[in-house]
ZADODO-697037 format. One record per residue (C-alpha): residue number from 1; residue in three letters; x, y, z. Coordinates in nm, 4 decimals. Example, Ala and Ser with C-alpha at 12.3 -4.5 7.8 and 13.67 -1.06 7.14 Angstrom:
<recs>
REC,nr,rest,x,y,z
REC,1,Ala,1.2300,-0.4500,0.7800
REC,2,Ser,1.3670,-0.1060,0.7140
</recs>
This chain:
<recs>
REC,nr,rest,x,y,z
REC,1,Met,-2.3036,-18.4250,-6.1679
REC,2,Lys,-2.0599,-18.4609,-5.9247
REC,3,Ile,-2.2602,-18.2106,-5.6369
REC,4,Leu,-2.5097,-18.4926,-5.7517
REC,5,Ile,-2.2570,-18.8192,-5.6862
REC,6,Cys,-2.1366,-18.6810,-5.3962
REC,7,Ala,-2.4819,-18.5963,-5.1935
REC,8,Gly,-2.5712,-18.9846,-5.3046
REC,9,Ala,-2.2457,-19.0627,-5.1302
REC,10,Ile,-2.2575,-18.8678,-4.8117
REC,11,Leu,-2.6832,-19.0217,-4.7991
REC,12,Phe,-2.5719,-19.3273,-4.8461
REC,13,Ser,-2.2984,-19.3226,-4.5561
REC,14,Ser,-2.4822,-19.1737,-4.3300
REC,15,Leu,-2.8230,-19.4348,-4.3832
REC,16,Ser,-2.5519,-19.7709,-4.4255
REC,17,Ser,-2.3907,-19.5599,-4.0854
REC,18,Gln,-2.7232,-19.5945,-3.9195
REC,19,Ala,-2.6757,-19.9159,-3.6755
REC,20,Gln,-2.9900,-20.0935,-3.6066
REC,21,Lys,-3.2173,-20.0616,-3.3415
REC,22,Glu,-3.3164,-20.3871,-3.1247
REC,23,Ile,-3.6540,-20.3440,-2.9666
REC,24,Thr,-3.7183,-20.5322,-2.6555
REC,25,Leu,-4.0623,-20.7067,-2.6120
REC,26,Asp,-4.1382,-20.4485,-2.2873
REC,27,Glu,-4.0522,-20.1540,-2.5298
REC,28,Ala,-4.2831,-20.2377,-2.8821
REC,29,Leu,-4.5274,-20.2737,-2.6299
REC,30,Leu,-4.4935,-19.9543,-2.4981
REC,31,Ile,-4.4479,-19.7104,-2.8023
REC,32,Ala,-4.7790,-19.9520,-2.9619
REC,33,Phe,-4.9466,-19.8605,-2.6824
REC,34,Ser,-4.8455,-19.4642,-2.7233
REC,35,Asn,-4.8488,-19.5267,-3.1210
REC,36,Ser,-5.1492,-19.7267,-3.1986
REC,37,Pro,-5.4881,-19.4869,-3.3340
REC,38,Asp,-5.7315,-19.7160,-3.2539
REC,39,Ile,-5.5519,-19.7089,-2.8978
REC,40,Lys,-5.5834,-19.3066,-2.9422
REC,41,Lys,-5.9601,-19.3059,-3.0464
REC,42,Ser,-6.0663,-19.5765,-2.7569
REC,43,Lys,-5.8640,-19.3114,-2.5202
REC,44,Ile,-6.0787,-19.0729,-2.6472
REC,45,Asn,-6.3781,-19.1950,-2.6240
REC,46,Met,-6.3366,-19.2820,-2.2727
REC,47,Glu,-6.2348,-18.8891,-2.2649
REC,48,Gln,-6.5196,-18.7881,-2.4025
REC,49,Asn,-6.8621,-19.0263,-2.1736
REC,50,Lys,-6.5964,-18.9040,-1.8942
REC,51,Glu,-6.6777,-18.5728,-2.0098
REC,52,Arg,-7.0421,-18.6282,-2.0266
REC,53,Leu,-7.0638,-18.7791,-1.6869
REC,54,Asn,-6.9093,-18.4119,-1.5760
REC,55,Ala,-7.1324,-18.2496,-1.7271
REC,56,Gln,-7.4553,-18.4184,-1.6149
REC,57,Leu,-7.3108,-18.4211,-1.2153
REC,58,Ala,-7.2884,-18.0589,-1.2751
REC,59,Ser,-7.6258,-18.0552,-1.3982
REC,60,Leu,-7.7038,-18.1648,-1.0845
REC,61,Arg,-7.6464,-17.8772,-0.8784
REC,62,Ser,-7.8412,-17.5476,-0.7893
REC,63,Arg,-7.8122,-17.3838,-1.1673
REC,64,Phe,-7.8334,-17.0081,-1.1509
REC,65,Thr,-8.0259,-16.7858,-1.4184
REC,66,Leu,-8.0923,-16.4022,-1.5318
REC,67,Asp,-8.2737,-16.3031,-1.8255
REC,68,Ile,-8.2876,-15.9336,-1.8934
REC,69,Thr,-8.5685,-15.7841,-2.1159
REC,70,Pro,-8.3950,-15.4685,-2.1498
REC,71,Ile,-8.7055,-15.2704,-2.3559
REC,72,Thr,-9.0465,-15.3334,-2.4696
REC,73,Tyr,-9.2897,-15.1769,-2.6568
REC,74,Asp,-9.6017,-15.1442,-2.7910
REC,75,Lys,-9.9296,-15.0095,-2.9580
REC,76,Thr,-10.2219,-15.1136,-3.0594
REC,77,Glu,-10.5546,-14.9655,-3.1011
REC,78,Ser,-10.9395,-15.2226,-3.0056
REC,79,Tyr,-11.2762,-15.1212,-3.1383
REC,80,Asn,-11.4998,-15.0272,-2.8410
REC,81,Glu,-11.8487,-15.1553,-2.9435
REC,82,Tyr,-11.9935,-14.9605,-2.6385
REC,83,Phe,-11.8981,-14.6092,-2.7829
REC,84,Ser,-11.8694,-14.6913,-3.1361
REC,85,Lys,-11.5112,-14.5835,-3.1382
REC,86,Trp,-11.1598,-14.6764,-3.2051
REC,87,Asn,-10.8954,-14.6829,-2.8886
REC,88,Thr,-10.5654,-14.6813,-2.8648
REC,89,Ser,-10.3051,-14.8192,-2.6213
REC,90,Glu,-9.9226,-14.7742,-2.5592
REC,91,Asn,-9.7244,-14.9507,-2.3363
REC,92,Lys,-9.3494,-14.9558,-2.2238
REC,93,Gly,-9.1349,-15.1021,-1.9653
REC,94,Ser,-8.8300,-15.3523,-1.9399
REC,95,Lys,-8.8036,-15.6402,-1.6459
REC,96,Gly,-8.5465,-15.9056,-1.5184
REC,97,Ile,-8.5581,-16.2486,-1.3896
REC,98,Phe,-8.3155,-16.4244,-1.1482
REC,99,Thr,-8.3572,-16.7543,-1.1288
REC,100,Val,-8.2226,-17.0303,-0.9090
REC,101,Ser,-8.2929,-17.3780,-0.9940
REC,102,Gln,-8.2302,-17.7314,-0.7758
REC,103,Pro,-8.3276,-18.0358,-0.9335
REC,104,Ile,-8.3936,-18.3355,-0.6849
REC,105,Lys,-8.1870,-18.6349,-0.7768
REC,106,Leu,-8.4101,-18.8261,-0.4874
REC,107,Ser,-8.7701,-18.7535,-0.6389
REC,108,Asp,-8.6712,-18.6227,-0.9032
REC,109,Gly,-8.8454,-18.3331,-0.8462
REC,110,Arg,-8.7381,-17.9302,-0.8760
REC,111,Leu,-8.7173,-17.6609,-0.6945
REC,112,Ser,-8.7203,-17.3326,-0.7873
REC,113,Leu,-8.6780,-16.9405,-0.6286
REC,114,Ser,-8.7664,-16.6782,-0.8849
REC,115,Asn,-8.7767,-16.2871,-0.8184
REC,116,Glu,-8.9220,-16.0544,-1.1382
REC,117,Phe,-8.8680,-15.6875,-1.1182
REC,118,Gly,-8.9684,-15.4402,-1.3851
REC,119,Tyr,-9.0794,-15.1517,-1.4652
REC,120,Gln,-9.4089,-15.0334,-1.6805
REC,121,Asp,-9.5623,-14.7174,-1.8471
REC,122,Asn,-9.9026,-14.8361,-1.9862
REC,123,Tyr,-10.1332,-14.5384,-2.1646
REC,124,Ser,-10.4838,-14.6132,-2.2205
REC,125,Glu,-10.7122,-14.3807,-2.4348
REC,126,Ala,-11.0327,-14.5670,-2.3603
REC,127,Ser,-11.0081,-14.4565,-1.9673
REC,128,Thr,-10.7957,-14.1577,-2.0088
REC,129,Ser,-10.5824,-14.2699,-1.7985
REC,130,Asn,-10.2136,-14.3914,-1.7847
REC,131,Tyr,-10.0023,-14.5530,-1.5005
REC,132,Ala,-9.5687,-14.5483,-1.4404
REC,133,Gly,-9.3968,-14.7635,-1.1749
REC,134,Tyr,-9.2637,-15.1097,-1.0534
REC,135,Asn,-9.3361,-15.4089,-0.9987
REC,136,Asn,-9.1670,-15.7489,-0.8262
REC,137,Ser,-9.2622,-16.0687,-0.7968
REC,138,Leu,-9.0777,-16.2991,-0.5739
REC,139,Tyr,-9.2149,-16.6675,-0.5607
REC,140,Ile,-9.1350,-17.0433,-0.4889
REC,141,Gln,-9.2370,-17.3014,-0.6699
REC,142,Tyr,-9.1431,-17.6869,-0.7109
REC,143,Asp,-9.2531,-17.9558,-0.9297
REC,144,Gln,-9.2832,-18.3090,-0.9438
REC,145,Pro,-9.3829,-18.5641,-1.1024
REC,146,Leu,-9.5565,-18.9014,-1.0531
REC,147,Phe,-9.6557,-19.2412,-1.1088
REC,148,Thr,-9.3853,-19.2811,-1.3295
REC,149,Phe,-8.9530,-19.3678,-1.3656
REC,150,Asn,-8.7269,-19.1520,-1.1592
REC,151,Lys,-8.5348,-19.0143,-1.5228
REC,152,Thr,-8.2805,-18.8269,-1.3315
REC,153,Lys,-8.1347,-19.1196,-1.2033
REC,154,Met,-8.1663,-19.2929,-1.4418
REC,155,Asp,-7.9718,-19.0004,-1.6735
REC,156,Leu,-7.6979,-19.0512,-1.4432
REC,157,Thr,-7.6703,-19.4258,-1.3833
REC,158,Arg,-7.6703,-19.3851,-1.7830
REC,159,Asn,-7.4096,-19.1873,-1.8134
REC,160,Glu,-7.1874,-19.3764,-1.5194
REC,161,Leu,-7.2392,-19.7401,-1.7259
REC,162,Asn,-7.1573,-19.5218,-2.0537
REC,163,Leu,-6.8375,-19.4806,-1.8485
REC,164,Glu,-6.7847,-19.8128,-1.7803
REC,165,Asn,-6.7799,-19.9754,-2.0759
REC,166,Ala,-6.6132,-19.6901,-2.2659
REC,167,Thr,-6.3040,-19.7602,-2.0250
REC,168,Leu,-6.3697,-20.1243,-2.0793
REC,169,Ser,-6.3802,-20.0706,-2.4312
REC,170,Tyr,-5.9828,-19.8703,-2.3772
REC,171,Ser,-5.8261,-20.1719,-2.1942
REC,172,Ile,-5.9969,-20.4333,-2.3982
REC,173,Gln,-5.8140,-20.2348,-2.6998
REC,174,Met,-5.4948,-20.2635,-2.4921
REC,175,Leu,-5.4960,-20.6177,-2.4413
REC,176,Asn,-5.5591,-20.7167,-2.8231
REC,177,Met,-5.2662,-20.4436,-2.9136
REC,178,Glu,-5.0132,-20.6101,-2.6389
REC,179,Lys,-5.1606,-20.9568,-2.7978
REC,180,Gln,-5.0777,-20.8645,-3.2144
REC,181,Val,-4.7620,-20.6853,-3.0999
REC,182,Asn,-4.6623,-21.0148,-2.8756
REC,183,Gln,-4.7689,-21.1943,-3.2500
REC,184,Ala,-4.5723,-20.9943,-3.5105
REC,185,Phe,-4.2753,-20.9514,-3.2437
REC,186,Tyr,-4.2478,-21.3501,-3.1893
REC,187,Thr,-4.3062,-21.3520,-3.5554
REC,188,Ile,-4.0181,-21.1585,-3.6329
REC,189,Tyr,-3.7782,-21.3436,-3.3947
REC,190,Gln,-3.8930,-21.6482,-3.5878
REC,191,Lys,-3.7405,-21.5274,-3.9169
REC,192,Gln,-3.4321,-21.3913,-3.7439
REC,193,Met,-3.3607,-21.7748,-3.5876
REC,194,Ala,-3.4537,-21.8790,-3.9943
REC,195,Leu,-3.2081,-21.6439,-4.1228
REC,196,Lys,-2.9649,-21.7587,-3.8616
REC,197,Ile,-3.0175,-22.1239,-3.9295
REC,198,Ala,-3.0303,-22.0749,-4.3239
REC,199,Glu,-2.7011,-21.8820,-4.3136
REC,200,Glu,-2.5358,-22.1823,-4.0325
REC,201,Glu,-2.6358,-22.4210,-4.3583
REC,202,Phe,-2.5171,-22.1842,-4.6193
REC,203,Glu,-2.1306,-22.1898,-4.3982
REC,204,Asn,-2.2038,-22.6071,-4.4286
REC,205,Gln,-2.2932,-22.6136,-4.7493
REC,206,Lys,-1.9681,-22.3844,-4.8456
REC,207,Val,-1.7012,-22.5800,-4.6029
REC,208,Ser,-1.9090,-22.9286,-4.7994
REC,209,Lys,-1.8622,-22.7808,-5.1450
REC,210,Glu,-1.4364,-22.6735,-5.0481
REC,211,Ile,-1.4193,-23.0395,-4.8848
REC,212,Ile,-1.5931,-23.2393,-5.2197
REC,213,Ala,-1.3274,-22.9298,-5.4475
REC,214,Ser,-1.0253,-23.0764,-5.3033
REC,215,Lys,-1.1471,-23.3956,-5.2942
REC,216,Val,-1.1841,-23.3744,-5.6979
REC,217,Glu,-0.8700,-23.2016,-5.7700
REC,218,Gly,-0.7135,-23.4859,-5.5760
REC,219,Gly,-0.8948,-23.7194,-5.7740
REC,220,Leu,-1.0450,-23.8904,-5.5263
REC,221,Ser,-1.3618,-23.7969,-5.6281
REC,222,Ala,-1.6489,-23.7455,-5.9209
REC,223,Lys,-1.6824,-23.4212,-6.0939
REC,224,Glu,-2.1159,-23.5179,-6.0603
REC,225,Glu,-2.0053,-23.4872,-5.7007
REC,226,Leu,-1.8686,-23.1544,-5.7682
REC,227,Tyr,-2.1949,-23.0666,-5.9793
REC,228,Gln,-2.4276,-23.1913,-5.6464
REC,229,Ala,-2.2421,-22.9448,-5.3968
REC,230,Glu,-2.2414,-22.6945,-5.6288
REC,231,Leu,-2.6334,-22.7330,-5.6576
REC,232,Asn,-2.6708,-22.7715,-5.2865
REC,233,Tyr,-2.4488,-22.4459,-5.2429
REC,234,Ala,-2.6427,-22.2488,-5.4516
REC,235,Thr,-3.0105,-22.3919,-5.3351
REC,236,Ser,-2.8523,-22.3032,-4.9584
REC,237,Lys,-2.7680,-21.9518,-5.1409
REC,238,Ser,-3.0963,-21.9125,-5.2267
REC,239,Asn,-3.3298,-22.0424,-4.9443
REC,240,Leu,-3.0809,-21.7852,-4.8018
REC,241,Asp,-3.1982,-21.4744,-4.9860
REC,242,Asn,-3.5616,-21.5632,-4.9535
REC,243,Asn,-3.4934,-21.5670,-4.5705
REC,244,Arg,-3.3529,-21.2358,-4.5944
REC,245,Val,-3.6462,-21.1489,-4.7646
REC,246,Glu,-3.9633,-21.2744,-4.5343
REC,247,Leu,-3.7667,-21.1121,-4.2940
REC,248,Glu,-3.7337,-20.7304,-4.3863
REC,249,Asn,-4.1502,-20.8024,-4.4812
REC,250,Ala,-4.2344,-20.8845,-4.1265
REC,251,Lys,-4.0329,-20.5804,-4.0192
REC,252,Asp,-4.2257,-20.3636,-4.2400
REC,253,Glu,-4.5328,-20.5189,-4.0568
REC,254,Phe,-4.4013,-20.4672,-3.6981
REC,255,Lys,-4.2970,-20.1122,-3.7854
REC,256,Leu,-4.6283,-20.0495,-3.9370
REC,257,Leu,-4.8157,-20.2210,-3.6642
REC,258,Leu,-4.5841,-19.9508,-3.3787
REC,259,Gly,-4.6347,-19.6802,-3.5653
REC,260,Ile,-4.2737,-19.6431,-3.6239
REC,261,Ser,-4.0482,-19.5086,-3.9604
REC,262,Leu,-4.0526,-19.7704,-4.2036
REC,263,Tyr,-3.7182,-19.6681,-4.2953
REC,264,Glu,-3.6230,-19.7376,-3.9192
REC,265,Asp,-3.3723,-20.0930,-3.9617
REC,266,Val,-3.5448,-20.2670,-3.5684
REC,267,Ala,-3.4832,-20.5926,-3.4659
REC,268,Val,-3.6008,-20.7614,-3.1941
REC,269,Arg,-3.4562,-20.8793,-2.8978
REC,270,Thr,-3.5417,-21.1669,-2.6614
REC,271,Asp,-3.3932,-21.4432,-2.4891
REC,272,Ile,-3.6555,-21.7251,-2.4684
REC,273,Lys,-3.6060,-21.9611,-2.2629
REC,274,Tyr,-3.8250,-22.3176,-2.0908
REC,275,Met,-4.0265,-22.2662,-1.8277
REC,276,Pro,-4.3085,-22.4944,-1.8106
REC,277,Val,-4.5602,-22.3405,-1.6227
REC,278,Ile,-4.7769,-22.5200,-1.3833
REC,279,Val,-5.1937,-22.3894,-1.5177
REC,280,Asp,-5.4939,-22.4661,-1.3122
REC,281,Leu,-5.7656,-22.5230,-1.5200
REC,282,Glu,-5.9942,-22.4601,-1.2971
REC,283,Lys,-5.8810,-22.1313,-1.1122
REC,284,Ala,-5.7931,-21.9742,-1.5487
REC,285,Ile,-6.2145,-22.1210,-1.6460
REC,286,Gln,-6.3548,-21.9314,-1.2839
REC,287,Asn,-6.1249,-21.6462,-1.2870
REC,288,Gly,-6.1981,-21.5776,-1.6527
REC,289,Leu,-6.6130,-21.6085,-1.5815
REC,290,Ser,-6.5780,-21.3496,-1.2944
REC,291,Gln,-6.3149,-21.1078,-1.3915
REC,292,Arg,-6.3267,-21.1038,-1.7973
REC,293,Leu,-6.3858,-20.7391,-1.9177
REC,294,Glu,-6.6239,-20.8742,-2.1746
REC,295,Leu,-6.8996,-21.0229,-1.9193
REC,296,Thr,-6.9324,-20.6823,-1.7598
REC,297,Gln,-6.9432,-20.5287,-2.1270
REC,298,Arg,-7.2467,-20.7440,-2.1572
REC,299,Gln,-7.3617,-20.7140,-1.8112
REC,300,Ile,-7.3958,-20.3349,-1.9158
REC,301,Asp,-7.5454,-20.3712,-2.2116
REC,302,Leu,-7.8331,-20.6320,-1.9996
REC,303,Asn,-7.8701,-20.3148,-1.7431
REC,304,Asn,-7.8901,-20.0560,-2.0499
REC,305,Ala,-8.1716,-20.2956,-2.1707
REC,306,His,-8.3343,-20.2639,-1.8573
REC,307,Phe,-8.3965,-19.9184,-1.8726
REC,308,Asp,-8.5228,-19.9254,-2.2134
REC,309,Leu,-8.7940,-20.1785,-2.0798
REC,310,Ile,-8.8255,-19.8857,-1.7854
REC,311,Glu,-8.9053,-19.6201,-2.0342
REC,312,Thr,-9.1258,-19.8035,-2.2760
REC,313,Thr,-9.2934,-19.8816,-2.0031
REC,314,Ala,-9.3331,-19.5281,-1.9303
REC,315,Gln,-9.4739,-19.4605,-2.2629
REC,316,Asn,-9.8791,-19.3753,-2.2892
REC,317,Ala,-9.8984,-19.4909,-1.9615
REC,318,Phe,-10.1570,-19.3032,-1.6526
REC,319,Lys,-9.8866,-19.0532,-1.4809
REC,320,Gly,-9.9469,-18.7112,-1.3102
REC,321,Asn,-9.7166,-18.3788,-1.1860
REC,322,Val,-9.7778,-18.1479,-0.8729
REC,323,Asn,-9.7307,-17.8221,-0.9020
REC,324,Leu,-9.6761,-17.6134,-0.5394
REC,325,Ser,-9.5904,-17.2016,-0.6186
REC,326,Val,-9.6091,-16.9407,-0.2766
REC,327,Gly,-9.5109,-16.5934,-0.3492
REC,328,Leu,-9.5457,-16.2305,-0.3498
REC,329,Met,-9.6434,-15.9547,-0.5621
REC,330,Gly,-9.6408,-15.5938,-0.5437
REC,331,Asn,-9.6220,-15.2566,-0.7530
REC,332,Asn,-9.5954,-14.8678,-0.6765
REC,333,Glu,-9.4696,-14.5815,-0.8610
REC,334,Glu,-9.1539,-14.5866,-0.6011
REC,335,Trp,-8.9288,-14.8827,-0.5738
REC,336,Arg,-8.8512,-14.8844,-0.2235
REC,337,Lys,-9.2173,-14.8833,-0.1745
REC,338,Val,-9.3291,-15.2038,-0.3828
REC,339,Tyr,-9.3766,-15.3971,-0.1453
REC,340,Asp,-9.5737,-15.1220,0.1096
REC,341,Arg,-9.9358,-15.3706,0.0071
REC,342,Pro,-9.7485,-15.7234,-0.1002
REC,343,Thr,-10.1012,-15.9354,-0.2735
REC,344,Lys,-9.9787,-16.3441,-0.1642
REC,345,Ser,-10.0190,-16.5418,-0.4514
REC,346,Pro,-10.0429,-16.9372,-0.3573
REC,347,Arg,-10.0751,-17.1892,-0.6342
REC,348,Val,-10.1259,-17.5177,-0.6656
REC,349,Gly,-10.1947,-17.7527,-0.9692
REC,350,Val,-10.2693,-18.0847,-1.0457
REC,351,Thr,-10.2158,-18.2880,-1.3538
REC,352,Phe,-10.3019,-18.6511,-1.4814
REC,353,Ser,-10.2740,-18.7926,-1.7932
REC,354,Ile,-10.4479,-19.1238,-1.8134
REC,355,Pro,-10.4211,-19.2805,-2.1885
REC,356,Ile,-10.7874,-19.4631,-2.2608
REC,357,Phe,-10.7003,-19.6598,-2.5789
REC,358,Asp,-10.3356,-19.6628,-2.8736
REC,359,Trp,-10.4286,-19.9079,-3.0590
REC,360,Gly,-10.1762,-20.1476,-2.8979
REC,361,Glu,-9.8709,-19.9336,-2.9760
REC,362,Arg,-9.7498,-19.9184,-2.6295
REC,363,Lys,-9.8002,-20.3384,-2.5952
REC,364,Ala,-9.5782,-20.3746,-2.8649
REC,365,Arg,-9.2812,-20.1764,-2.7848
REC,366,Ile,-9.3178,-20.2920,-2.3894
REC,367,Arg,-9.2512,-20.6611,-2.5652
REC,368,Ala,-9.0135,-20.5678,-2.7623
REC,369,Ala,-8.8102,-20.4734,-2.5297
REC,370,Glu,-8.8722,-20.7518,-2.3167
REC,371,Leu,-8.7449,-20.9612,-2.6481
REC,372,Glu,-8.4028,-20.7587,-2.6644
REC,373,Ile,-8.3373,-20.8526,-2.2925
REC,374,Glu,-8.4178,-21.1775,-2.3744
REC,375,Ser,-8.1028,-21.1468,-2.6207
REC,376,Arg,-7.8726,-20.9924,-2.3989
REC,377,Glu,-7.9628,-21.2318,-2.1806
REC,378,Ile,-7.8876,-21.5037,-2.3997
REC,379,Asp,-7.5137,-21.2879,-2.5887
REC,380,Met,-7.4253,-21.3243,-2.1844
REC,381,Asn,-7.4267,-21.6821,-2.1667
REC,382,Ser,-7.2863,-21.7337,-2.4725
REC,383,Leu,-7.0244,-21.5219,-2.3785
REC,384,Lys,-6.9668,-21.7480,-2.0634
REC,385,Asn,-6.9427,-22.0798,-2.2523
REC,386,Asp,-6.7353,-21.9371,-2.5266
REC,387,Ile,-6.5027,-21.8114,-2.2608
REC,388,Thr,-6.5323,-22.1829,-2.1257
REC,389,Ile,-6.4185,-22.3457,-2.4479
REC,390,Asn,-6.1231,-22.1049,-2.5371
REC,391,Ile,-5.9374,-22.1187,-2.1514
REC,392,Arg,-6.0182,-22.5618,-2.2233
REC,393,Lys,-5.8341,-22.5056,-2.5306
REC,394,Ile,-5.5502,-22.3581,-2.4595
REC,395,Tyr,-5.4950,-22.5201,-2.1309
REC,396,Arg,-5.4967,-22.8549,-2.3763
REC,397,Asn,-5.2908,-22.6903,-2.6507
REC,398,Leu,-5.0172,-22.5737,-2.3463
REC,399,Lys,-4.9821,-22.9660,-2.1990
REC,400,Asn,-4.9594,-23.0405,-2.5947
REC,401,Leu,-4.6854,-22.8156,-2.6692
REC,402,Val,-4.4560,-22.9119,-2.3431
REC,403,Gln,-4.4338,-23.2252,-2.4783
REC,404,Gln,-4.4158,-23.0977,-2.8497
REC,405,Ile,-4.0694,-22.8763,-2.6602
REC,406,Glu,-3.9804,-23.1926,-2.4740
REC,407,Ile,-3.9061,-23.3589,-2.7919
REC,408,Ala,-3.7934,-23.0815,-3.0263
REC,409,Glu,-3.5078,-23.0912,-2.7890
REC,410,Gln,-3.4549,-23.4220,-2.8129
REC,411,Asn,-3.4709,-23.4539,-3.1851
REC,412,Gln,-3.2474,-23.1598,-3.2502
REC,413,Lys,-2.9830,-23.2772,-3.0731
REC,414,Asn,-2.9560,-23.6238,-3.2146
REC,415,Ala,-2.9409,-23.4158,-3.5906
REC,416,Glu,-2.6630,-23.1904,-3.4714
REC,417,Leu,-2.4623,-23.5084,-3.3792
REC,418,Thr,-2.6147,-23.7409,-3.6831
REC,419,Tyr,-2.4957,-23.4332,-3.8822
REC,420,Asn,-2.1607,-23.4248,-3.7429
REC,421,Ile,-2.1247,-23.7882,-3.7583
REC,422,Asn,-2.2117,-23.7830,-4.1207
REC,423,Leu,-2.0016,-23.4791,-4.2355
REC,424,Glu,-1.7147,-23.6614,-4.1042
REC,425,Arg,-1.8420,-23.9719,-4.3209
REC,426,Tyr,-1.8436,-23.7278,-4.6348
REC,427,Arg,-1.4798,-23.5691,-4.5074
REC,428,Asn,-1.3752,-23.9807,-4.5855
REC,429,Gly,-1.5533,-23.9584,-4.9079
REC,430,Asp,-1.8149,-24.2486,-4.7430
REC,431,Leu,-2.0869,-23.9890,-4.7879
REC,432,Thr,-2.2153,-23.8677,-5.1239
REC,433,Ser,-2.3410,-23.4894,-5.1113
REC,434,Ile,-2.6722,-23.5769,-5.1940
REC,435,Asp,-2.7004,-23.7721,-4.8065
REC,436,Leu,-2.4633,-23.4424,-4.6472
REC,437,Glu,-2.7913,-23.2523,-4.7952
REC,438,Arg,-3.0292,-23.5032,-4.6823
REC,439,Phe,-2.8775,-23.4408,-4.2967
REC,440,Gln,-2.8020,-23.0702,-4.3407
REC,441,Asn,-3.1927,-23.0399,-4.3912
REC,442,Gln,-3.3202,-23.2662,-4.1538
REC,443,Leu,-3.0718,-23.0147,-3.8647
REC,444,Ser,-3.2221,-22.6724,-4.0462
REC,445,Glu,-3.5845,-22.8348,-3.9189
REC,446,Lys,-3.5576,-22.9525,-3.6180
REC,447,Lys,-3.3864,-22.6566,-3.5398
REC,448,Met,-3.7065,-22.4710,-3.6768
REC,449,Asn,-3.8965,-22.7225,-3.5352
REC,450,Leu,-3.7799,-22.6560,-3.1497
REC,451,Ala,-3.8114,-22.2502,-3.2495
REC,452,Asn,-4.1080,-22.2377,-3.3629
REC,453,Ser,-4.2648,-22.4793,-3.0396
REC,454,Leu,-4.0738,-22.2244,-2.8210
REC,455,Ile,-4.2511,-21.9470,-2.9450
REC,456,Asn,-4.6033,-22.1072,-2.9874
REC,457,Tyr,-4.5652,-22.1712,-2.6073
REC,458,Lys,-4.5159,-21.8019,-2.5264
REC,459,Leu,-4.8102,-21.6859,-2.7451
REC,460,Glu,-5.0466,-21.9935,-2.6075
REC,461,Leu,-4.9267,-21.8706,-2.2153
REC,462,Leu,-5.0204,-21.5139,-2.3220
REC,463,Asn,-5.3467,-21.5874,-2.4777
REC,464,Leu,-5.4529,-21.7871,-2.1651
REC,465,Lys,-5.3665,-21.4750,-1.9058
REC,466,Ile,-5.5628,-21.2643,-2.1656
REC,467,Gln,-5.8247,-21.5191,-2.1749
REC,468,Ser,-5.8650,-21.5801,-1.8083
REC,469,Leu,-5.6817,-21.2503,-1.7052
REC,470,Trp,-5.5000,-21.4315,-1.5029
REC,471,Asp,-5.0747,-21.4475,-1.5223
REC,472,Phe,-4.9444,-21.8408,-1.4478
REC,473,Glu,-4.6138,-21.7222,-1.5323
REC,474,His,-4.5912,-21.4929,-1.1882
REC,475,Asn,-4.9356,-21.6446,-1.0537
REC,476,Arg,-5.0818,-21.2513,-0.9752
REC,477,Ser,-5.4172,-21.1296,-1.0990
REC,478,Phe,-5.3671,-20.9491,-1.4718
REC,479,Val,-5.5704,-20.6672,-1.4535
REC,480,Pro,-5.5133,-20.3778,-1.6949
REC,481,Gln,-5.3560,-20.0603,-1.5544
REC,482,Glu,-5.5865,-19.8336,-1.7406
REC,483,Leu,-5.8346,-20.0406,-1.5809
REC,484,Gln,-5.7680,-20.0006,-1.2095
REC,485,Glu,-5.7334,-19.5983,-1.3292
REC,486,Asn,-6.0403,-19.5410,-1.5009
REC,487,Leu,-6.2816,-19.7944,-1.4448
REC,488,Ile,-6.5764,-19.6982,-1.1661
REC,489,Lys,-6.6335,-19.8291,-0.8854
REC,490,Asp,-6.9903,-19.9431,-0.7604
</recs>
């Protein structure tokens, strides 16, 4: 039992000795970017699409293959009607085929060079003869599709667009995380300010309680005043405790968002200085419509819809294929003499696919693909309107918040002066506890109003930066670094 008590005491002392860790906004962002599961998944998706593009680029290079058949054996019997007898034939052999294949990106064709070398041992009972020797076939071949789209170039472009889209999604996820972290960070700051104001109010109530207690004791005030002061003191204490609880709850949400231990004691450190920022509405809208990542994603969707239309148009359509082949064949019982009497083997083949009637399937599929393009264009235009409207709203909110901050600053000064004047009146017995409580509440309210106005102004500036991708505080473009490093440039 003593051991458990000692261990508990040691644990308690170690926990209580842990210093509270203060986190700045920049530090919080770095932690969130490193620990966020959504950002990790988005980055994995980007890496997957990058590897798919690498694979597609690798497939455009020459491919070398070697197929080896070490041994083949078959024995068959066939009936000869002329001689009315069964004949047996036996074949043994082995072969290998080496092929070099090169796709042609420009024409969607394929050029290949193949060499087949083998050994054959054949015996036929019908002719009472056998042959054992070597054979070799060396030929070059070219296949070219006709009257259809270039699938090689389209597949490459699709993979490039998929990587670009994944990179955009990653950057958008980073921006969304920055917004969430800012909101959570300033929520904690707001709760810390509320707790600080509640502590000041509690100290003021303690002072007023002591004043009225001394007056009641000296017979200068009625006991009812002391009862009211004690009630105000208890209410202030309860309000202080509530603010502590709300701060701890906000800290837990903040730590969960950042992906850090819930048992770590943290606090945020920042200095919100009010500096009016000049915002050019037209520049914000113009930059938003030209730089927003979501618009690029919509354009990628539109391009993919056009590719789908091209593929759909090629279904059940007239098309052809040309196959050209030139080679040398030779055989001999000695492998050194395989090409003593070579045989040329040119070949040309042209194939056409001519659809006759498909009951309107192709026409319906093409119309569906065209409607998909129209839908993507509507999405694009709707997003442009949303961007414009959102930036205008933020601009109006910023102008309104500037006025609110100026008013809140003046109201806080007035409330402080009013409270100090009435506190002196309270000391002199010219004011009741109820009246002083009213002025105390007014002071606390004005302080919180100023803090909330400053926080809202900061968050709206961040929102404008994300919506327009322009940082008006520093007058520079706000393109995420990850986008600059990973986005494919045309």
